[in-house]
Every structure is written in structure tokens, then in C-alpha cells.
C-alpha positions, 0 to 999 in steps of 0.5 A, a space after each residue: 421101344 426101348 426094351 425092342 432096341 433092348 430086345 436087339 442090343 442082346 441081340 448083336 450080342 448073341 452074334 457077336 459071340 459075347 452073351 456075358 455083355 449083357 450082364 453089363 448093359 444097364 436095367 431095365 426098372 418094369 416097377 410102375 410105383 417109380 412113376 410115384 415116386 418121381 411126382 412132386 409134392 406140388 399139385 394141380 387140379 385137373 381140368 374138367 371134362 379130363 375127370 369127367 372121362 376118367 370119375 363118371 361110372 360107365 357100366 361100359 368101362 366097367 364091362 372092358 375093365 373085368 373082362 379078361 384081356 383077351 376078351 377086352 382084344 377080341 372086341 377091341 379087334 372086332 370094334 377096328 375091324 367094324 370101323 374100315 377104317 383107310 389109313 395114310 402116312 404122309 412126311 412134313 418137312 420142318 422146313 414147311 413147318 418154318 414155314 407154317 410157323 412163321 406163316 401165321 405169325 402174325 395173327 399168335 401172340 407168341 409163334 415162338 413157344 408155338 412147338 411143330 406138334 402144336 402146328 399138325 394139331 391145328 393143321 389136323 383136328 381141322 381138316 379133318 372136323 372139315 372132312 367130317 362136315 362134308 361128309 354126308 352119309 359118312 359109310 354109314 358108321 358114323 353121325 357126320 359133323 352137320 347132324 351132329 350141329 341137327 341135335 344141337 352138339 356145337 363141341 368135339 370131344 379131343 384127348 390128347 396123349 403125352 408121353 410124361 416121363 421128361 416131365 416127371 425127370 423121368 427120362 434117365 431111370 428107363 422105366 418101361 412102363 406104360 407112361 402116357 395120359 390124355 387131357 379130354 377138352 371140348 372144341 367149338 366144332 364151329 371154328 374148327 370149320 373155319 377156312 382153312 388160311 392162315 389167320 384161322 390157323 392161327 387162331 386155332 392155335 390160339 385156343 388149344 393154348 389150352 392143351 399145353 399150357 399147364 402139362 406139369 408134375 404137379 398136373 400129372 400128378 394130380 391125374 395120377 391121384 384120380 386114378 390109382 384109386 379107380 381100378 376101372 378109370 383106364 377102360 373109361 375113356 375107351 369108353 366114351 371114345 367108342 360111343 363118340 364117333 366123330 371124337 379125335 386123339 392127338 398123339 401129342 409127342 414124336 414116337 421114338 425113332 425106332 431106325 434106331 434098332 437094329 438086330 442084326 442086318 442093318 438099320 430098318 428100312 421104313 418104319 411104321 404102325 401095322 394096320 388094321 387100327 381105329 379109325 380117328 386118330 392122328 400120330 408122329 412118328 420118327 422120319 428116316 432121316 428125322 432131321 429134316 422132318 416128321 411123318 404123320 399117321 393118320 387113321 380115319 374112315 374111307 369118306 372122310 381120308 376122301 376128304 383130307 386126301 382132297 384138302 388144298 392145304 393140306 396136301 401143299 404142306 405134307 407129302 403123303 408116303 402110303 
């Protein structure tokens, strides 16, 4: 986002015939050492599932890591195309989130600590897993939850991706490199299949508390320590989630406000991810009116998405944009 915003600032100065002011713009930092320089001395252990994902040898991950970026991108594009994902953008108002938070209050120990992202993560994960369960045959490219249960596997991998700049005190540094880390957990499919009611949603919110409660600077420091000596570690979550077809990914932090970008023709009328997109992803986007609510981008197999679109609870909370 920072790079795009800077691009637009430079463009505005060029349009205004004041290129000399470009030099006055604050510098952007691209040095990856900036992250390590921001790490504290304290350490907290990385949770076991994340550690296993990043440290366990995977032949597929090694292949992805050492082929050229061009070939890796080509393979990724082919995989995405074969998934034939169906994507939709939804809008959830803050009023709806506040009402939902109030409704689950008696089922959560301290509902005041439940963030909007916590609510959306618990609700969308629960609804998506139940949609997977209802999809008996899917599109022929994925195992259903019911068949996972037939094989005795009651655990679903969930990767929650966090933006760590603020958590490391880097908000004012203008670092524009990758500052995302995933926390990977196994969640009970059986628990997620309970009815979508305020009671059971509150239980899911409580169960998901282990995802965010220890995501502190010392935890992030341990994660960085873990991946630094392993050059191929960046492809290991990718390899795992390609082979575990029902595994879900949730982008926890709201994306930066792309509506602030102006290349001279005014601010954009609408912002959304491009298609195609890989399946089983939920991402929070800044809405055009950031004070009114958030946009939720979801990408799923078509059969699963059909069930999500027909979910009455979700339709009461969210409205579809496209």
C-alpha cells in the first residue's frame, strides 16, 4: 500500500509540474534488516503447529523454493486456475458487528476484548466449514469435510495471517517490505459444525482466543528466529495448504485504505482483489466508508460458496457487494 500511495504522490507532483518536491517526500525503507532491528530481546515459543509447518522437510516445498520466481508463479497460476474459485465481496457494518458482539456477550468471558476481526474470523470459519460439510461431491477437486471425518481426521488446518509492523513498533518507520507472518493451528471440525447460534458462535470465539492472545513482539521474534536459517521455509506453508485441500486461510488485519490513493483523477470508486484467486481464503478490506464497516472478500470452491450464499445467519450479518 505504501508503495502505491507513494507512486500516486509522485504522479501528483509531476502533474503539478513540481518534480523538485519529490525529494522532500519521506524515505521508504526496504531493508529487511529493519525487522530484526525492531525485535525485542525476549522470546516466547512458537506454537507447535506453526513450528512443524515451517521446520518439517517437504520435497514439494524445496522444489517451490529453488525454482525461479517466474516458474513458481506460473505453477501457482495453473493451480489457481484449476481450482476454479468463486469469489464474492461482502460488506459488514459496524452496527451489525456491535449487535453480534452484544448477542454473544453472555457466552464469552470478556466480550469487550473481542475485536471485529475476531468476530468475522469465528463466524466465517464456522460457516465455511459447515458449507464444506454440506458439499458432498464438491467440484471433484477437493475432499469434503464429511470424508475427512470418515478417515478419522477431526482437525482442520487454519492459517491466520497477521501484519506485524504495529506489533513491533514499526508503524512510523515506513518499512515497505513483507511484514506478514502466519500462525497455523488445528481446529476441531466437530466443534465448528455446531449450529450457527449466538451461543455456539460465542464458544467458537472463545476457542479461537488462542490464536491472538500471545501474538506479542517476543512471539514474533521467535518466529523470525525460526525462519531465518531456513531459506526454503517461506514455501512450506504453501506446500502444506496445497495438499490439504480444505485448509483455510484468514487474513486477520484490515488491509490499508486503498481509497486514499489518488493519481490525479480522484479517489477510486471501488477497490477489490483481482481474480482469479486461490480458494479457501477470507480477507478483510477497508470499505469505501471506513467509518461505517468493513468489506469481507471470500474465495471458495463453487459448491461451497453456494452454501455460504444460502446461509441465513451470514445473510443477516453481511450484504453482498458482488
